[in-house]
Residue, then its C-alpha position, 0 to 999 in steps of 0.5 A: m624072936i628065933r633061937r635056934v639050937t644045933v643040940p652040941a650032942l647031937f652030930p652037928p646039921p648040914a644045914y638045919s638048926h636041930v630046934s626053933v624056939v619061938e617066944a609064945g604072944t610070937r605071930l606066926a604063919f603056916l603054910a600050905g604045901s608049895v607046890p611047882l605050878g605057874p600062876d597058871g596052874a600048869l606044871v613046872g619041870p615035868g620029871d626035873p626035880v631041882r626044876q620043881a623044887e626052884q620053884v615051889i621055892a619061888n611060890l614059897r616066897e610068894q606065899l610068906d609075903a602074902a602073909g608079911s613073912d618071908l625066908a629068913h622066918v621061917v623056924a621049919t619046913d619038911v621038904y617032900v621028894v619023890s624019889g628014894e634015891p639020897a641023890v635026888l633028895s640031895a640036889v633037891w636040899s641042894v635047892v633049899e639051901a641055895s635059897g637063903l632058906s637054910a640060911g637062920p638055919h631053920s628044921s628041917t626034915l627031907i622025905g622021900v615019898a612014893c608021890l605028891g597031890y598033882t599028876g608029875q609032882l615031884v617036890e613039895i614043901t610045907a613051912t611054919a614062919v614067925v611073922p614079924e611085926 
């Protein structure tokens, strides 16, 4: 259902694939950005990008479950982090790796940005996933 490709002519990615191929006719879920808000709408982990990334992954699991999918069926993500520091981006990426999201590995882009939608928000992840039959 999902063919993940690491291109031999390119530098090997640390924990993602260069390409994810899904056959036509497969159901896909396109998830809105998962944000670090708790069920009460309060920001989780103010000032802590790692804690926010953990909450974002927890919320992403909920979104996937509601769509009938899971982390193993994610084919692509964009990981947004409010930082220009590689160490901060790397710390957030470590949370992504530890979640099992990169076990596919899926295709991903890690992006440092100036700001995100909620006051104090430091992390957001968008995803596309296959919805298994």
